[in-house]
C-alpha positions as CSV (number, residue, x, y, z in Angstrom):
1,M,-26.8,-3.1,-10.3
2,S,-28.2,-5.8,-8.3
3,T,-26.4,-7.3,-5.4
4,M,-26.2,-11.0,-4.5
5,E,-29.3,-12.8,-3.4
6,Y,-28.1,-13.6,0.2
7,Q,-29.3,-12.8,3.5
8,G,-27.6,-9.9,5.3
9,S,-26.0,-6.6,4.2
10,S,-23.8,-6.0,1.2
11,V,-20.4,-4.4,1.2
12,S,-19.5,-2.2,-1.8
13,L,-16.4,-0.8,-3.3
14,A,-16.0,2.0,-5.8
15,F,-13.1,3.7,-7.4
16,L,-12.3,7.4,-7.1
17,G,-11.5,8.1,-10.6
18,R,-11.1,10.0,-13.8
19,P,-13.6,8.9,-16.6
20,I,-10.8,8.2,-19.0
21,L,-10.3,4.8,-17.6
22,S,-12.7,2.0,-16.5
23,F,-12.0,-0.5,-13.8
24,R,-14.0,-3.3,-12.3
25,R,-14.3,-4.7,-8.8
26,N,-13.6,-8.2,-7.7
27,Q,-13.9,-10.1,-4.5
28,V,-11.3,-12.1,-2.6
29,S,-11.9,-15.6,-1.2
30,S,-11.4,-16.0,2.5
31,M,-8.0,-16.7,3.8
32,E,-7.0,-20.2,4.7
33,G,-5.4,-21.1,7.9
34,N,-6.1,-17.7,9.4
35,P,-5.9,-17.6,13.2
36,D,-8.5,-14.9,13.2
37,Q,-11.0,-17.7,12.5
38,D,-10.4,-19.0,15.9
39,D,-11.5,-17.4,19.1
40,F,-9.4,-14.3,19.5
41,E,-8.8,-14.7,23.2
42,L,-7.7,-18.3,22.8
43,F,-5.5,-17.2,19.9
44,Q,-3.7,-14.7,22.2
45,K,-3.2,-17.1,25.0
46,N,-1.8,-19.8,22.7
47,V,0.0,-17.6,20.2
48,A,3.2,-19.6,20.2
49,D,1.4,-22.9,19.7
50,R,-0.8,-21.5,17.0
51,F,2.1,-20.1,15.1
52,L,3.9,-23.4,15.2
53,N,0.9,-25.3,14.1
54,L,0.1,-22.8,11.3
55,F,3.6,-22.3,9.9
56,T,5.4,-25.6,10.3
57,S,2.7,-28.0,9.2
58,S,3.6,-30.1,6.2
59,D,0.4,-29.3,4.3
60,G,1.3,-25.7,3.8
61,G,-1.3,-24.3,6.2
62,G,-1.3,-20.7,7.2
63,G,-2.8,-18.9,4.2
64,A,-2.1,-15.3,3.5
65,K,-3.5,-12.5,1.5
66,D,-2.1,-10.4,-1.2
67,V,-2.1,-6.7,-0.8
68,D,-0.6,-4.1,-3.1
69,N,-1.5,-0.6,-2.0
70,L,-3.3,-0.3,1.4
71,L,-3.8,-2.4,4.4
72,S,-6.2,-1.4,7.0
73,I,-7.4,-2.8,10.2
74,A,-11.0,-2.5,10.7
75,Y,-12.9,-3.4,13.8
76,L,-16.5,-4.3,13.1
77,L,-18.9,-4.0,16.0
78,L,-22.3,-5.5,15.6
79,P,-24.5,-4.5,18.6
80,E,-28.3,-4.4,18.6
81,N,-28.4,-1.3,16.3
82,R,-26.0,-3.1,13.9
83,T,-23.4,-0.4,14.1
84,C,-20.0,-1.3,12.6
85,F,-16.8,-0.1,14.1
86,L,-14.0,-0.3,11.6
87,S,-10.5,0.0,12.8
88,L,-8.7,0.9,9.6
89,I,-4.9,0.8,9.1
90,L,-4.4,2.4,5.8
91,F,-1.2,1.9,3.8
92,S,-0.3,-1.0,6.0
93,F,1.9,-3.9,5.1
94,V,1.2,-7.6,5.5
95,L,3.9,-10.3,5.2
96,F,3.4,-13.6,3.7
97,G,3.5,-16.4,6.1
98,S,4.4,-19.7,4.4
99,S,4.0,-23.2,5.8
100,E,7.4,-22.7,7.5
101,F,6.7,-19.2,8.9
102,N,6.3,-18.4,12.6
103,G,6.0,-15.2,14.4
104,S,9.0,-15.6,16.7
105,G,11.8,-15.4,14.1
106,F,11.9,-19.0,12.9
107,G,13.1,-19.6,9.4
108,S,10.6,-19.7,6.6
109,K,10.6,-20.6,2.9
110,V,8.6,-18.7,0.3
111,V,8.5,-20.0,-3.2
112,I,7.5,-17.7,-6.1
113,E,5.9,-19.9,-8.7
114,E,3.4,-19.9,-11.5
115,T,0.0,-21.5,-10.5
116,P,-3.2,-21.9,-12.5
117,Y,-6.1,-19.9,-11.2
118,T,-9.6,-19.6,-12.8
119,R,-11.5,-16.3,-12.6
120,L,-14.2,-14.6,-14.9
121,C,-14.8,-17.9,-16.8
122,S,-11.2,-18.5,-17.9
123,T,-8.0,-20.0,-16.5
124,K,-4.4,-18.6,-16.6
125,N,-1.1,-19.1,-14.8
126,I,-0.3,-16.3,-12.3
127,L,2.7,-15.7,-10.1
128,T,2.0,-16.8,-6.5
129,V,3.6,-17.2,-3.2
130,N,3.5,-20.9,-2.2
131,G,0.6,-21.4,-4.7
132,K,-1.6,-18.9,-2.9
133,F,-3.5,-16.0,-4.2
134,P,-3.6,-13.7,-2.4
135,G,-0.5,-14.8,-0.6
136,P,-0.2,-16.1,2.9
137,P,-0.2,-13.7,5.9
138,L,2.6,-13.2,8.4
139,Y,1.6,-12.9,12.1
140,V,4.2,-11.3,14.4
141,H,4.3,-9.5,17.7
142,K,5.7,-5.9,18.0
143,G,9.5,-5.9,18.0
144,E,10.0,-9.3,16.6
145,T,12.3,-10.4,13.6
146,V,11.4,-12.8,10.9
147,I,13.6,-14.6,8.4
148,V,12.2,-15.2,5.0
149,D,13.9,-17.3,2.3
150,V,12.5,-16.3,-1.0
151,I,13.1,-18.7,-3.9
152,N,12.2,-17.5,-7.4
153,K,10.9,-20.3,-9.5
154,G,9.0,-17.9,-11.9
155,N,10.0,-16.5,-15.2
156,D,10.5,-12.8,-14.1
157,N,12.8,-10.9,-11.8
158,M,11.4,-10.6,-8.3
159,T,11.9,-8.7,-5.1
160,I,9.7,-8.5,-2.0
161,H,9.0,-5.2,-0.2
162,W,7.8,-5.3,3.4
163,R,5.4,-2.3,3.2
164,G,5.5,-0.1,6.3
165,V,8.3,-2.0,8.1
166,R,11.1,0.4,9.0
167,Q,13.9,-2.1,8.8
168,P,16.2,-0.1,11.3
169,S,19.6,0.5,9.8
170,S,18.9,-2.4,7.4
171,P,17.6,-1.2,4.0
172,W,19.3,-4.3,2.3
173,W,16.1,-6.2,3.0
174,D,13.6,-3.4,2.2
175,G,13.0,-4.7,-1.3
176,P,12.5,-2.1,-4.1
177,A,14.3,-3.3,-7.3
178,Y,17.5,-1.2,-8.2
179,I,17.0,1.0,-5.1
180,T,18.1,-1.3,-2.2
181,Q,18.9,-4.5,-4.1
182,C,19.1,-5.9,-7.6
183,P,16.2,-8.4,-8.4
184,I,16.2,-12.0,-7.6
185,K,16.6,-13.6,-11.0
186,P,14.6,-16.6,-12.1
187,G,16.2,-19.6,-10.4
188,G,17.7,-17.4,-7.7
189,R,17.0,-17.0,-4.0
190,F,17.6,-14.4,-1.3
191,R,17.1,-14.4,2.5
192,Y,15.2,-11.4,3.8
193,K,15.5,-10.4,7.4
194,V,12.3,-8.5,8.4
195,I,13.0,-6.4,11.5
196,F,9.9,-5.1,13.3
197,S,10.5,-2.2,15.7
198,N,7.7,0.2,16.7
199,E,5.1,-1.0,14.2
200,E,1.7,-2.3,15.7
201,G,-1.2,-3.1,13.5
202,T,-1.7,-4.0,9.9
203,L,0.8,-3.8,7.1
204,W,1.5,-5.8,3.9
205,W,4.1,-7.3,1.7
206,H,4.2,-7.2,-2.1
207,A,6.5,-7.7,-5.1
208,H,8.4,-4.6,-6.0
209,A,9.5,-5.3,-9.5
210,A,7.4,-4.4,-12.5
211,M,3.6,-5.3,-12.0
212,N,4.2,-8.6,-10.3
213,A,2.6,-7.2,-7.1
214,A,-0.8,-7.7,-8.9
215,T,-0.7,-11.3,-7.7
216,V,2.3,-11.5,-5.4
217,H,1.2,-9.7,-2.2
218,G,-0.3,-10.5,1.3
219,P,-0.9,-9.1,4.7
220,I,1.3,-8.6,7.8
221,I,-0.5,-8.6,11.1
222,V,1.6,-7.0,13.9
223,L,0.1,-7.9,17.2
224,P,0.9,-6.0,20.5
225,K,3.8,-7.2,22.5
226,L,2.9,-10.1,24.8
227,G,1.5,-8.8,28.1
228,T,0.1,-5.7,26.4
229,N,-3.3,-4.9,24.9
230,Y,-4.9,-3.0,22.1
231,P,-6.0,0.6,23.0
232,F,-9.7,-0.3,22.4
233,P,-12.1,-3.0,23.6
234,K,-11.1,-6.6,23.1
235,P,-12.4,-7.9,19.7
236,Y,-14.2,-11.2,19.1
237,K,-12.7,-12.4,15.8
238,E,-10.4,-10.7,13.2
239,V,-11.3,-10.6,9.6
240,P,-8.8,-9.7,6.9
241,I,-10.2,-8.0,3.8
242,V,-7.9,-7.9,0.9
243,L,-8.9,-5.7,-2.0
244,G,-7.1,-6.4,-5.3
245,A,-7.5,-6.5,-9.1
246,W,-7.7,-9.2,-11.8
247,W,-6.6,-9.1,-15.4
248,K,-7.8,-11.7,-17.8
249,S,-4.6,-11.1,-19.8
250,D,-1.1,-11.9,-18.6
251,V,-0.1,-9.2,-16.2
252,M,3.4,-8.9,-17.5
253,Q,2.2,-8.6,-21.1
254,V,0.0,-5.7,-19.9
255,Y,2.9,-4.1,-18.2
256,Q,5.4,-4.6,-21.1
257,Q,3.0,-3.2,-23.6
258,A,2.5,-0.1,-21.4
259,V,6.2,0.4,-21.1
260,R,6.7,0.0,-24.8
261,I,4.2,2.6,-25.9
262,R,4.6,4.8,-22.8
263,E,0.9,4.8,-22.0
264,A,-1.3,3.8,-19.1
265,P,-1.6,0.0,-18.8
266,N,-4.9,-1.6,-19.8
267,V,-7.3,-1.4,-16.9
268,S,-8.1,-4.6,-14.9
269,D,-11.2,-6.7,-15.8
270,A,-12.4,-6.8,-12.1
271,I,-11.7,-5.7,-8.6
272,T,-11.4,-8.5,-6.1
273,I,-12.3,-9.0,-2.5
274,N,-10.2,-11.7,-0.9
275,G,-9.2,-12.9,-4.4
276,Q,-12.7,-13.3,-5.9
277,P,-14.8,-11.1,-8.2
278,G,-18.2,-10.5,-6.7
279,D,-21.5,-11.7,-8.2
280,L,-21.6,-8.6,-10.5
281,Y,-19.1,-10.5,-12.8
282,P,-19.6,-13.6,-14.8
283,C,-18.8,-17.0,-13.4
284,S,-18.2,-15.3,-10.0
285,K,-21.4,-15.5,-7.9
286,Q,-20.5,-18.7,-6.2
287,G,-17.1,-17.4,-5.1
288,T,-18.4,-14.1,-3.5
289,F,-17.0,-13.5,-0.2
290,R,-19.5,-13.8,2.7
291,L,-18.8,-12.7,6.2
292,L,-20.9,-14.5,8.8
293,V,-21.2,-12.4,12.0
294,Q,-23.0,-12.5,15.4
295,Q,-25.0,-9.6,16.6
296,G,-23.3,-7.7,19.5
297,K,-19.8,-9.1,18.7
298,T,-16.8,-7.0,17.7
299,Y,-14.9,-7.9,14.6
300,P,-11.6,-6.3,13.7
301,L,-11.5,-5.9,9.8
302,R,-8.0,-5.7,8.6
303,I,-8.6,-4.0,5.2
304,I,-5.9,-3.9,2.6
305,N,-6.0,-2.2,-0.7
306,A,-3.7,-4.3,-2.9
307,G,-4.9,-2.8,-6.2
308,M,-2.2,-1.5,-8.6
309,N,-4.0,1.8,-9.7
310,D,-7.1,2.3,-7.6
311,N,-8.4,4.6,-4.9
312,L,-11.3,2.8,-3.3
313,F,-14.4,3.8,-1.3
314,F,-15.6,1.1,1.1
315,A,-18.9,0.9,2.9
316,I,-21.1,-1.6,4.7
317,A,-24.9,-1.2,4.2
318,Q,-26.8,0.1,7.3
319,H,-23.5,0.2,9.4
320,N,-21.1,2.9,10.4
321,L,-17.3,2.3,10.4
322,T,-15.0,3.6,12.9
323,V,-11.3,3.9,12.0
324,V,-8.9,3.3,14.9
325,G,-5.6,2.9,13.1
326,I,-3.7,3.6,9.9
327,D,-0.3,2.3,8.7
328,A,0.3,0.3,11.9
329,S,-0.3,3.4,14.0
330,Y,-3.3,4.0,16.2
331,T,-5.6,6.9,15.6
332,K,-8.4,8.6,17.5
333,P,-11.7,6.8,16.6
334,L,-13.2,8.3,13.4
335,T,-16.7,7.2,12.6
336,R,-18.0,7.4,9.0
337,D,-20.5,5.7,6.8
338,Y,-17.7,5.0,4.2
339,I,-13.9,4.9,4.2
340,V,-11.3,5.8,1.6
341,L,-8.6,3.3,0.8
342,P,-5.7,4.8,-1.2
343,P,-3.7,4.3,-3.4
344,G,-6.1,5.4,-6.0
345,V,-6.3,6.6,-9.5
346,K,-9.6,7.9,-10.8
347,F,-11.4,5.3,-12.9
348,D,-14.9,5.0,-14.3
349,N,-17.6,4.2,-11.8
350,T,-17.9,0.4,-11.3
351,T,-18.5,-1.6,-8.2
352,T,-17.9,-4.9,-6.5
353,T,-19.7,-6.5,-3.6
354,E,-19.5,-8.9,-0.7
355,I,-22.1,-10.1,1.7
356,L,-22.3,-9.5,5.5
357,Q,-24.7,-12.1,6.9
358,Y,-26.0,-12.4,10.5
359,S,-26.1,-15.9,12.0
360,S,-29.2,-15.3,14.1
361,R,-32.6,-16.2,12.8
362,Y,-34.5,-13.5,10.9
363,T,-36.7,-13.1,7.8
364,P,-34.3,-12.4,4.9
365,S,-35.1,-9.7,2.4
366,S,-35.4,-10.6,-1.3
367,S,-32.3,-8.6,-1.9
368,P,-29.7,-7.3,0.6
369,P,-29.5,-3.5,1.0
370,F,-26.9,-1.7,-0.9
371,P,-24.7,0.9,0.9
372,Y,-24.3,4.5,0.0
373,L,-21.0,5.4,-1.8
374,P,-19.9,8.7,-3.0
375,L,-19.5,9.3,-6.7
376,F,-16.3,7.9,-8.2
377,N,-14.9,11.3,-8.8
378,D,-15.9,13.0,-5.5
379,T,-12.5,14.3,-4.3
380,A,-14.3,16.3,-1.6
381,A,-15.7,13.1,-0.1
382,S,-12.2,11.5,-0.2
383,V,-10.3,14.4,1.6
384,S,-13.1,14.9,4.2
385,F,-12.2,11.4,5.3
386,T,-8.4,11.5,5.0
387,G,-8.2,15.0,6.4
388,A,-10.1,14.0,9.6
389,L,-7.6,11.4,10.7
390,R,-5.8,12.1,14.0
391,S,-3.1,10.3,15.9
392,L,-4.2,8.6,19.2
393,A,-1.6,10.8,21.0
394,S,-1.9,8.9,24.3
395,E,0.7,8.3,26.9
396,E,1.2,4.7,25.6
397,H,1.1,5.8,21.9
398,P,2.4,9.4,21.8
399,A,2.7,11.7,18.7
400,K,6.2,12.8,18.4
401,V,5.8,15.6,15.8
402,P,9.0,17.4,15.0
403,L,8.4,21.0,16.1
404,K,11.8,22.4,14.9
405,V,12.6,22.0,11.2
406,D,16.1,21.5,9.9
407,I,15.4,20.9,6.3
408,Q,12.6,22.5,4.3
409,L,11.7,20.9,1.0
410,I,9.0,21.5,-1.6
411,S,8.4,19.1,-4.4
412,T,5.9,19.2,-7.3
413,I,4.5,15.8,-8.4
414,S,3.4,15.8,-12.0
415,V,2.3,13.8,-14.9
416,N,4.4,14.7,-17.9
417,T,5.3,13.7,-21.5
418,F,8.4,12.6,-23.2
419,P,8.9,12.7,-27.1
420,F,8.2,9.2,-28.2
421,Q,11.4,7.2,-29.1
422,S,11.0,4.3,-31.4
423,I,12.9,1.0,-31.4
424,N,15.5,2.4,-33.8
425,N,15.9,5.5,-31.6
426,S,14.2,7.9,-34.2
427,I,11.9,10.5,-32.8
428,S,8.3,10.3,-33.9
429,Q,7.3,13.9,-34.6
430,G,4.3,15.1,-32.7
431,F,3.8,12.1,-30.6
432,H,4.7,12.0,-26.9
433,G,4.7,9.1,-24.4
434,L,3.6,9.6,-20.8
435,A,6.1,10.3,-18.0
436,A,6.0,11.5,-14.4
437,S,8.2,13.5,-12.1
438,M,9.1,15.0,-8.8
439,N,10.4,18.6,-9.1
440,N,10.5,18.0,-12.8
441,I,13.0,15.1,-12.4
442,S,11.7,11.9,-14.0
443,F,13.4,9.2,-11.9
444,M,15.4,6.6,-13.9
445,N,16.5,3.3,-12.3
446,P,20.4,2.8,-12.5
447,T,22.0,-0.4,-13.7
448,T,23.0,-1.4,-10.2
449,D,21.1,-0.6,-7.0
450,I,21.6,2.7,-5.3
451,L,22.2,1.3,-1.9
452,Q,25.2,-0.8,-3.0
453,A,26.5,2.2,-4.9
454,Y,26.3,4.4,-1.8
455,Y,27.8,1.8,0.4
456,N,30.7,1.2,-2.0
457,M,31.0,4.8,-3.0
458,T,30.3,4.1,-6.6
459,N,29.0,6.8,-8.8
460,V,25.7,5.8,-10.2
461,F,23.4,8.6,-8.9
462,D,23.4,12.3,-8.6
463,E,23.1,14.0,-5.2
464,S,21.4,17.2,-6.6
465,F,17.7,16.5,-6.2
466,P,16.4,20.1,-6.0
467,S,15.0,21.3,-2.7
468,Q,12.4,23.5,-4.6
469,P,10.7,23.3,-7.9
470,P,13.1,24.4,-10.7
471,L,10.2,26.0,-12.5
472,I,7.7,28.3,-10.8
473,F,4.2,28.7,-12.3
474,N,0.6,28.4,-11.4
475,F,0.8,24.7,-10.6
476,T,-2.9,24.1,-10.6
477,A,-4.1,26.3,-13.4
478,D,-6.7,24.9,-15.8
479,F,-4.5,25.3,-18.8
480,L,-0.7,25.1,-18.7
481,P,1.7,25.6,-21.7
482,Q,3.0,22.5,-23.3
483,Q,6.6,23.6,-23.0
484,L,6.2,22.8,-19.2
485,W,5.2,19.2,-19.9
486,T,8.7,17.7,-20.5
487,P,10.7,16.7,-17.4
488,T,14.4,16.0,-17.2
489,P,15.3,12.3,-16.8
490,G,17.8,11.5,-14.0
491,T,18.8,9.4,-11.0
492,K,18.9,12.2,-8.5
493,V,18.8,11.7,-4.6
494,K,18.6,13.9,-1.5
495,L,21.0,13.4,1.3
496,L,19.8,13.9,4.9
497,D,21.9,14.3,8.0
498,Y,21.1,11.7,10.7
499,E,18.4,12.9,13.0
500,S,17.6,16.0,11.0
501,S,14.0,17.0,11.1
502,V,12.5,17.3,7.6
503,E,9.5,19.2,6.3
504,L,8.3,18.2,2.8
505,V,5.5,19.9,0.9
506,L,4.2,17.7,-1.9
507,Q,2.4,19.9,-4.5
508,G,0.2,18.4,-7.1
509,T,0.2,20.0,-10.5
510,N,-2.4,20.0,-13.4
511,L,0.3,19.3,-16.0
512,V,-1.2,16.9,-18.7
513,A,-3.7,15.7,-16.1
514,G,-4.2,16.4,-12.4
515,E,-4.8,13.3,-10.2
516,D,-4.8,12.1,-6.7
517,H,-1.3,10.7,-5.8
518,P,-0.8,8.3,-2.8
519,M,2.9,9.1,-2.0
520,H,4.7,6.4,-0.1
521,L,8.0,6.7,1.8
522,H,10.1,3.6,2.6
523,G,11.9,3.3,6.0
524,L,10.7,6.6,7.5
525,N,7.2,7.2,8.8
526,F,5.9,10.8,8.6
527,Y,3.2,13.0,10.2
528,V,0.8,14.7,7.8
529,V,0.6,18.1,9.4
530,G,-1.3,20.0,6.7
531,W,-3.2,19.8,3.4
532,G,-5.2,21.9,1.1
533,F,-6.3,22.6,-2.5
534,G,-4.6,24.9,-5.0
535,N,-1.1,26.2,-4.6
536,F,0.7,25.9,-1.3
537,D,1.1,29.4,0.4
538,K,4.3,29.4,2.4
539,N,3.1,32.4,4.4
540,K,-0.5,31.5,5.2
541,D,-0.8,27.7,5.2
542,P,1.7,26.8,7.9
543,L,-0.4,28.8,10.3
544,Q,-3.0,26.0,10.0
545,Y,-0.7,23.1,10.6
546,N,-1.7,20.4,13.1
547,L,1.3,19.9,15.3
548,I,-0.6,18.3,18.1
549,D,-2.1,15.0,16.8
550,P,-1.5,14.6,13.1
551,P,-1.8,11.1,11.7
552,L,1.5,9.0,11.5
553,Q,1.6,7.3,8.1
554,N,4.0,5.9,5.5
555,T,1.6,6.7,2.6
556,A,-0.5,9.8,2.2
557,L,-2.9,11.0,-0.5
558,V,-2.1,14.2,-2.2
559,P,-5.4,15.5,-3.5
560,K,-6.0,16.4,-7.1
561,N,-4.6,19.9,-7.7
562,G,-3.8,20.2,-4.0
563,W,-0.9,19.7,-1.6
564,I,0.1,18.1,1.7
565,T,2.8,18.9,4.2
566,I,4.7,16.0,6.0
567,R,7.3,16.1,8.7
568,F,9.6,13.3,9.8
569,L,12.8,12.7,11.7
570,A,15.6,11.2,9.5
571,D,16.6,8.7,12.2
572,N,17.0,5.5,10.1
573,P,20.4,5.3,8.2
574,G,20.2,4.0,4.7
575,V,18.7,4.5,1.3
576,W,14.9,5.0,1.2
577,F,12.7,5.3,-1.8
578,M,9.8,7.8,-2.1
579,H,7.3,7.3,-4.9
580,C,3.7,7.4,-6.0
581,H,2.0,4.2,-5.3
582,L,0.0,4.2,-8.5
583,E,1.9,1.7,-10.5
584,R,1.9,3.5,-13.7
585,H,3.2,6.8,-12.1
586,L,6.0,4.8,-10.5
587,T,6.9,3.3,-13.9
588,W,6.8,6.7,-15.5
589,G,9.3,8.2,-13.0
590,M,7.3,9.8,-10.1
591,G,9.8,9.1,-7.4
592,T,13.1,10.0,-5.7
593,V,15.5,8.7,-3.0
594,F,16.4,9.9,0.4
595,I,19.7,8.8,1.8
596,T,20.0,9.2,5.6
597,K,23.6,9.4,6.6
598,N,25.2,7.6,9.5
599,G,25.0,8.9,13.0
600,S,27.9,9.0,15.4
601,S,26.8,6.1,17.7
602,P,27.2,2.4,16.8
603,G,23.5,2.0,16.8
604,A,23.1,4.7,14.2
605,Q,25.2,3.1,11.5
606,L,24.1,1.4,8.3
607,L,24.7,-2.3,8.7
608,P,26.9,-4.1,6.1
609,P,25.3,-6.0,3.2
610,P,24.3,-9.6,3.5
611,A,26.5,-12.2,1.8
612,D,23.7,-13.5,-0.4
613,L,22.6,-10.1,-1.9
614,P,21.5,-10.8,-5.5
615,P,24.0,-9.7,-8.2
616,C,23.1,-7.1,-10.7
């Protein structure tokens, strides 16, 4: 494939994937009203004024970006040798800042509404936040609180999840539908209180009901506290990079058809960079995102994977990338010629591009160089990156890994099948629809949200989520008997004592089809202390755990037919969802709920529900 005919280097993106599906790549138009476009030092000195100007202007300034799966901060250093340092914050969360947002806790109004957008030679209405796709960003400082009034003028139920924000003792504003709230119905509204605590870096926000996150998403940029600095050299300009997907069809129709026939949703028609398909797609060359840089300057790239079902490789031709953060937590610098951006399902090998162009005078080549990317199904290349991440573990940013374990859990994560049930409830002989599970339990949403049920002591869930797989077999064998394919449906949760230390082994299986699984935990960050291929060995594998400087994350990639071990402290009272961040696996039931009980002190108690919580 040829790249665009522009000066500079090209940036490419490819899916890790299975050849049974085929995805395309798009590019995203640059964010409007982004303070990163101003001199970074000036922005820091005048942050309060900038927030006011950006988020209280009547013209709706203060653009944002939509991000569904992974937000990373990347710092791009362009010295004489044109080396790029990328500070990546994977699985981060970016909040949408509207025209009335500011970073100091002022009120804001976010309107969910249908807006016409033209991509790939055709126009359709999509759900947007304040008319923006991707949605506007939220800029805050560490420890601040932001109020967001969400008004649903769309035709579908809506919630907003603030991905990677812990929401201390306040899961009421976390956002997953039927877990911590019932959806905001069309015509309804709900005020979210977004409480930032120890997060610092890049996160993102997105819809958490059906597939609306495909267009309703954006970044959250958590700056250091005023008077403190980044743990790396001061950057010149920040550049958000939002990676997403575009369907020419109506997204909700794609979703509803997949649910009806219990199959994977139709693949997207393009992958986007900052909302635009690249020049590899029809009617898209003019909108291709171009990044103009100056040689010798440092550019923080805040990279977010907002795709619904994609693992992405990302590279810049003739540049190296150095990761310095993941999930709003700093890491030791990790230099690579490509990075991996989960979540990701394995798709056919297709690519999208953007252009990196130097502002200095030089003789342009007839075609910009194309970067090296691993093959789409190169799992070894993926884990060589994710497995090399390490926490910064400095005095200012310590790694507080639980060394003593109170609760040990092992959970399989599997793709399964259910006997297909037709509209008249008759069973079609020989045909099975797809399902997914944790420990052979396919999670089913209740009719009211679990958090309200827990708070009001209403019986809508079962507290018996198993601590170990109910069926023991060779989980990663090439051929597994079909009688193992069918899970048990249920709404089963796991209760955790306050401040108990938890070790959880997530074991991938080869049932139906082995895949990579980006597993995301709401409300509780965790350390990835170990990983491997094949079946977890409880006697040998713990001897190789990294308990010194493992990365602190809220989403981690379980490799195909492999396992990871995570540890976390259950220090946040409330109801917290854990699930695969591949949208189809979430829809099929690959999830469970952890309920952290109250502690004894007043600050360790679940807060009461807000008065305007949407009814079920």
